[in-house]
MDAnalysis code that builds the backbone (N, CA, C; Angstrom):
import MDAnalysis as mda
import numpy as np

u = mda.Universe.empty(345, n_residues=115, atom_resindex=np.repeat(np.arange(115), 3), trajectory=True)
u.add_TopologyAttr("name", ["N", "CA", "C"] * 115)
u.add_TopologyAttr("resid", np.arange(1, 116))
u.add_TopologyAttr("resname", ["UNK", "UNK", "UNK", "UNK", "UNK", "UNK", "UNK", "UNK", "UNK", "UNK", "UNK", "UNK", "UNK", "UNK", "UNK", "UNK", "UNK", "UNK", "UNK", "UNK", "UNK", "UNK", "UNK", "UNK", "UNK", "UNK", "UNK", "UNK", "UNK", "UNK", "UNK", "UNK", "UNK", "UNK", "UNK", "UNK", "UNK", "UNK", "UNK", "UNK", "UNK", "UNK", "UNK", "UNK", "UNK", "UNK", "UNK", "UNK", "UNK", "UNK", "UNK", "UNK", "UNK", "UNK", "UNK", "UNK", "UNK", "UNK", "UNK", "UNK", "UNK", "UNK", "UNK", "UNK", "UNK", "UNK", "UNK", "UNK", "UNK", "UNK", "UNK", "UNK", "UNK", "UNK", "UNK", "UNK", "UNK", "UNK", "UNK", "UNK", "UNK", "UNK", "UNK", "UNK", "UNK", "UNK", "UNK", "UNK", "UNK", "UNK", "UNK", "UNK", "UNK", "UNK", "UNK", "UNK", "UNK", "UNK", "UNK", "UNK", "UNK", "UNK", "UNK", "UNK", "UNK", "UNK", "UNK", "UNK", "UNK", "UNK", "UNK", "UNK", "UNK", "UNK", "UNK"])
u.atoms.positions = np.array([
    [0.808, -1.183, 0.000],
    [0.000, 0.000, 0.000],
    [0.852, 1.247, 0.000],
    [0.245, 2.345, -0.393],
    [0.933, 3.624, -0.418],
    [0.140, 4.628, 0.409],
    [0.838, 5.377, 1.221],
    [0.246, 6.481, 1.959],
    [1.004, 7.720, 1.493],
    [0.311, 8.632, 0.832],
    [0.963, 9.788, 0.219],
    [1.785, 10.595, 1.220],
    [1.337, 10.628, 2.456],
    [2.037, 11.428, 3.465],
    [3.242, 10.713, 4.057],
    [3.142, 9.398, 4.232],
    [4.175, 8.693, 4.985],
    [5.093, 7.783, 4.173],
    [4.665, 7.280, 3.029],
    [5.532, 6.408, 2.244],
    [4.805, 5.189, 1.731],
    [5.560, 4.130, 1.499],
    [5.048, 2.944, 0.839],
    [5.393, 1.690, 1.645],
    [4.542, 0.665, 1.516],
    [4.803, -0.638, 2.141],
    [4.710, -1.704, 1.058],
    [5.720, -2.548, 0.963],
    [5.744, -3.600, -0.049],
    [5.982, -4.958, 0.599],
    [5.490, -5.994, -0.069],
    [5.670, -7.368, 0.373],
    [6.128, -8.148, -0.842],
    [7.219, -8.900, -0.716],
    [7.668, -9.679, -1.869],
    [8.439, -10.912, -1.413],
    [8.701, -11.767, -2.367],
    [9.471, -12.976, -2.089],
    [10.636, -13.068, -3.060],
    [11.758, -13.584, -2.559],
    [12.923, -13.806, -3.407],
    [12.764, -15.148, -4.109],
    [13.581, -15.340, -5.094],
    [13.531, -16.613, -5.811],
    [13.961, -17.759, -4.903],
    [13.619, -18.952, -5.312],
    [13.977, -20.151, -4.565],
    [15.487, -20.183, -4.337],
    [15.900, -20.660, -3.192],
    [17.319, -20.738, -2.864],
    [17.789, -19.520, -2.092],
    [16.858, -18.669, -1.701],
    [17.220, -17.473, -0.948],
    [17.688, -17.808, 0.457],
    [18.374, -16.852, 1.059],
    [18.878, -17.033, 2.424],
    [18.537, -15.810, 3.261],
    [18.626, -15.988, 4.561],
    [18.390, -14.878, 5.483],
    [19.398, -13.756, 5.222],
    [20.650, -14.123, 4.981],
    [21.690, -13.120, 4.718],
    [21.393, -12.358, 3.424],
    [20.900, -13.061, 2.422],
    [20.558, -12.417, 1.158],
    [19.463, -11.375, 1.327],
    [18.470, -11.689, 2.156],
    [17.394, -10.733, 2.420],
    [17.963, -9.507, 3.123],
    [18.786, -9.743, 4.111],
    [19.373, -8.651, 4.878],
    [20.143, -7.701, 3.970],
    [20.945, -8.258, 3.065],
    [21.703, -7.436, 2.121],
    [20.766, -6.646, 1.211],
    [19.703, -7.291, 0.754],
    [18.737, -6.617, -0.100],
    [18.057, -5.454, 0.600],
    [17.725, -5.636, 1.868],
    [17.077, -4.566, 2.621],
    [18.027, -3.395, 2.872],
    [19.324, -3.681, 3.044],
    [20.292, -2.585, 3.207],
    [20.315, -1.721, 1.951],
    [20.302, -2.372, 0.794],
    [20.284, -1.634, -0.476],
    [18.991, -0.845, -0.607],
    [17.878, -1.471, -0.273],
    [16.588, -0.806, -0.377],
    [16.522, 0.422, 0.537],
    [17.078, 0.297, 1.732],
    [17.051, 1.411, 2.685],
    [17.757, 2.635, 2.102],
    [18.831, 2.400, 1.340],
    [19.555, 3.514, 0.717],
    [18.772, 4.114, -0.453],
    [18.179, 3.257, -1.276],
    [17.510, 3.720, -2.493],
    [16.085, 4.199, -2.249],
    [15.407, 3.643, -1.253],
    [14.009, 3.995, -0.978],
    [13.810, 4.089, 0.537],
    [14.364, 5.134, 1.160],
    [14.360, 5.214, 2.626],
    [12.987, 5.328, 3.273],
    [11.951, 5.661, 2.506],
    [10.615, 5.778, 3.089],
    [9.741, 4.563, 2.791],
    [10.367, 3.464, 2.349],
    [9.616, 2.260, 2.012],
    [9.774, 1.207, 3.100],
    [8.647, 0.685, 3.554],
    [8.638, -0.438, 4.495],
    [8.508, -1.715, 3.670],
    [9.092, -2.806, 4.151],
    [9.034, -4.037, 3.367],
    [9.087, -5.279, 4.230],
    [8.371, -6.302, 3.762],
    [8.547, -7.669, 4.238],
    [9.095, -8.426, 3.034],
    [10.242, -9.038, 3.208],
    [10.850, -9.836, 2.144],
    [10.979, -11.263, 2.651],
    [10.518, -12.215, 1.848],
    [10.627, -13.632, 2.195],
    [11.542, -14.335, 1.201],
    [12.200, -15.362, 1.675],
    [13.019, -16.211, 0.814],
    [12.701, -17.662, 1.147],
    [12.655, -18.491, 0.118],
    [12.351, -19.906, 0.290],
    [13.563, -20.722, -0.144],
    [13.926, -21.693, 0.680],
    [15.026, -22.593, 0.363],
    [14.570, -23.991, 0.780],
    [14.229, -24.824, -0.201],
    [13.569, -26.101, 0.044],
    [12.273, -25.820, 0.811],
    [12.137, -26.325, 2.054],
    [10.921, -26.067, 2.821],
    [11.128, -24.953, 3.856],
    [12.361, -24.446, 3.952],
    [12.659, -23.371, 4.892],
    [12.192, -22.034, 4.331],
    [11.633, -21.213, 5.199],
    [11.195, -19.875, 4.804],
    [11.862, -18.874, 5.742],
    [12.568, -17.920, 5.153],
    [13.239, -16.859, 5.906],
    [12.531, -15.549, 5.594],
    [12.439, -14.667, 6.562],
    [11.802, -13.379, 6.292],
    [12.359, -12.294, 7.196],
    [12.428, -11.102, 6.642],
    [12.878, -9.908, 7.357],
    [11.873, -8.812, 7.081],
    [11.772, -7.889, 8.015],
    [10.849, -6.772, 7.869],
    [11.550, -5.491, 8.305],
    [11.438, -4.479, 7.490],
    [12.026, -3.168, 7.752],
    [10.919, -2.124, 7.683],
    [10.827, -1.287, 8.710],
    [9.827, -0.215, 8.730],
    [10.527, 1.097, 9.090],
    [10.481, 2.089, 8.197],
    [11.070, 3.391, 8.535],
    [10.337, 4.023, 9.728],
    [11.074, 4.764, 10.528],
    [10.504, 5.389, 11.724],
    [9.291, 6.254, 11.383],
    [9.347, 6.950, 10.253],
    [8.247, 7.828, 9.845],
    [6.942, 7.034, 9.673],
    [7.043, 5.838, 9.119],
    [5.854, 4.996, 8.938],
    [5.397, 4.380, 10.257],
    [6.340, 3.978, 11.075],
    [5.984, 3.357, 12.347],
    [5.226, 4.346, 13.232],
    [5.750, 5.544, 13.351],
    [5.088, 6.534, 14.207],
    [3.884, 7.165, 13.509],
    [3.924, 7.280, 12.194],
    [2.855, 7.959, 11.471],
    [1.584, 7.154, 11.299],
    [1.712, 5.872, 10.936],
    [0.520, 5.052, 10.684],
    [0.436, 3.822, 11.583],
    [1.425, 3.646, 12.462],
    [1.386, 2.516, 13.395],
    [1.809, 1.188, 12.794],
    [2.547, 1.227, 11.684],
    [3.058, 0.004, 11.068],
    [4.288, -0.435, 11.861],
    [4.228, -1.640, 12.439],
    [5.328, -2.151, 13.261],
    [5.865, -3.444, 12.663],
    [7.178, -3.558, 12.583],
    [7.800, -4.743, 11.993],
    [7.430, -6.018, 12.747],
    [7.473, -5.983, 14.080],
    [7.186, -7.193, 14.849],
    [5.730, -7.636, 14.678],
    [4.803, -6.675, 14.663],
    [3.393, -7.025, 14.460],
    [3.144, -7.513, 13.033],
    [3.851, -6.924, 12.083],
    [3.687, -7.307, 10.679],
    [4.048, -8.780, 10.498],
    [5.180, -9.205, 11.064],
    [5.589, -10.606, 10.945],
    [4.647, -11.529, 11.706],
    [4.099, -11.047, 12.815],
    [3.190, -11.872, 13.618],
    [1.913, -12.229, 12.859],
    [1.573, -11.465, 11.812],
    [0.348, -11.761, 11.059],
    [0.427, -13.090, 10.321],
    [1.644, -13.546, 10.009],
    [1.763, -14.799, 9.241],
    [2.740, -15.805, 9.834],
    [3.546, -15.425, 10.799],
    [4.602, -16.321, 11.287],
    [4.053, -17.597, 11.921],
    [2.861, -17.530, 12.527],
    [2.277, -18.712, 13.152],
    [2.032, -19.835, 12.169],
    [1.580, -19.512, 10.963],
    [1.297, -20.555, 9.979],
    [2.572, -21.238, 9.483],
    [3.726, -20.600, 9.723],
    [5.000, -21.184, 9.310],
    [5.738, -21.808, 10.495],
    [5.096, -21.828, 11.659],
    [5.759, -22.350, 12.852],
    [7.066, -21.631, 13.107],
    [7.055, -20.330, 12.858],
    [8.293, -19.561, 12.831],
    [8.735, -19.061, 14.193],
    [10.038, -18.859, 14.286],
    [10.641, -18.170, 15.404],
    [10.989, -16.773, 14.901],
    [10.552, -15.756, 15.649],
    [10.766, -14.375, 15.229],
    [11.383, -13.561, 16.348],
    [12.043, -12.501, 15.950],
    [12.573, -11.555, 16.908],
    [12.635, -10.186, 16.275],
    [12.521, -9.171, 17.098],
    [12.629, -7.823, 16.572],
    [11.755, -6.855, 17.322],
    [11.731, -5.634, 16.802],
    [10.974, -4.566, 17.429],
    [10.160, -3.837, 16.374],
    [9.831, -2.594, 16.652],
    [8.946, -1.852, 15.760],
    [9.562, -1.520, 14.402],
    [10.880, -1.311, 14.325],
    [11.494, -0.884, 13.066],
    [12.167, -2.002, 12.273],
    [12.517, -3.112, 12.947],
    [13.157, -4.226, 12.230],
    [12.851, -5.527, 12.950],
    [12.482, -6.528, 12.184],
    [12.229, -7.847, 12.757],
    [12.585, -8.900, 11.719],
    [12.847, -10.108, 12.182],
    [13.175, -11.196, 11.271],
    [12.758, -12.517, 11.884],
    [12.694, -13.532, 11.032],
    [12.333, -14.847, 11.526],
    [12.553, -15.907, 10.484],
    [12.315, -17.143, 10.887],
    [12.410, -18.266, 9.956],
    [11.469, -19.360, 10.418],
    [10.980, -20.110, 9.442],
    [10.072, -21.197, 9.739],
    [10.100, -22.224, 8.631],
    [9.089, -23.054, 8.600],
    [8.974, -24.114, 7.599],
    [7.630, -23.985, 6.901],
    [7.577, -24.445, 5.675],
    [6.291, -24.467, 4.978],
    [6.280, -23.657, 3.697],
    [7.128, -24.011, 2.773],
    [7.199, -23.292, 1.493],
    [5.837, -23.234, 0.811],
    [5.011, -24.241, 1.007],
    [3.693, -24.272, 0.372],
    [2.767, -23.191, 0.930],
    [3.090, -22.634, 2.091],
    [2.258, -21.614, 2.729],
    [2.677, -20.179, 2.385],
    [3.730, -20.017, 1.594],
    [4.282, -18.681, 1.356],
    [3.279, -17.741, 0.702],
    [2.526, -18.209, -0.290],
    [1.555, -17.327, -0.939],
    [0.509, -16.827, 0.058],
    [0.051, -17.726, 0.920],
    [-0.937, -17.344, 1.933],
    [-0.310, -16.352, 2.928],
    [0.935, -16.603, 3.309],
    [1.633, -15.705, 4.226],
    [1.812, -14.321, 3.605],
    [2.169, -14.276, 2.320],
    [2.320, -12.996, 1.624],
    [1.003, -12.227, 1.602],
    [-0.089, -12.924, 1.373],
    [-1.399, -12.267, 1.360],
    [-1.746, -11.672, 2.724],
    [-1.464, -12.405, 3.798],
    [-1.723, -11.885, 5.145],
    [-0.870, -10.646, 5.421],
    [0.389, -10.704, 4.994],
    [1.282, -9.558, 5.191],
    [0.774, -8.342, 4.410],
    [0.292, -8.558, 3.186],
    [-0.240, -7.454, 2.375],
    [-1.491, -6.862, 3.020],
    [-2.362, -7.722, 3.550],
    [-3.576, -7.240, 4.206],
    [-3.252, -6.353, 5.403],
    [-2.261, -6.766, 6.207],
    [-1.850, -5.962, 7.364],
    [-1.336, -4.607, 6.900],
    [-0.456, -4.614, 5.902],
    [0.108, -3.363, 5.407],
    [-0.989, -2.458, 4.872],
    [-1.885, -3.016, 4.082],
    [-2.969, -2.214, 3.509],
    [-3.843, -1.601, 4.600],
    [-4.081, -2.352, 5.676],
    [-4.936, -1.844, 6.753],
    [-4.274, -0.661, 7.471],
    [-2.950, -0.644, 7.522],
    [-2.241, 0.428, 8.204],
    [-1.978, 1.639, 7.298],
    [-1.926, 1.411, 5.993],
    [-1.513, 2.468, 5.067],
    [-2.661, 3.337, 4.575],
    [-3.873, 3.093, 5.048],
    [-5.032, 3.871, 4.591],
    [-4.946, 5.320, 5.022],
])
């Protein structure tokens, strides 16, 4: 979703064979190129699912989008272990077959906050 005043929130998945480190590197690049964009990025490697979430402070305080809450919307279905706070969170779980459903839940959360 996009909020004209505060920025943008995106949800995406990396190609198969992704790693937690790969997501982290991608988010560092994104932070430089699009500093007002919040994102949940997932990577699938066999049945393992890795995910990281980055939320700029402006979005967290402006619309209440929190990285830890964002991941909590779908982490249960992946039996995931998560850690983080309002601006950055990450986790990993199992269930590559559930990724599309998890992405949809993450998009719904973002859309609800970005109105």
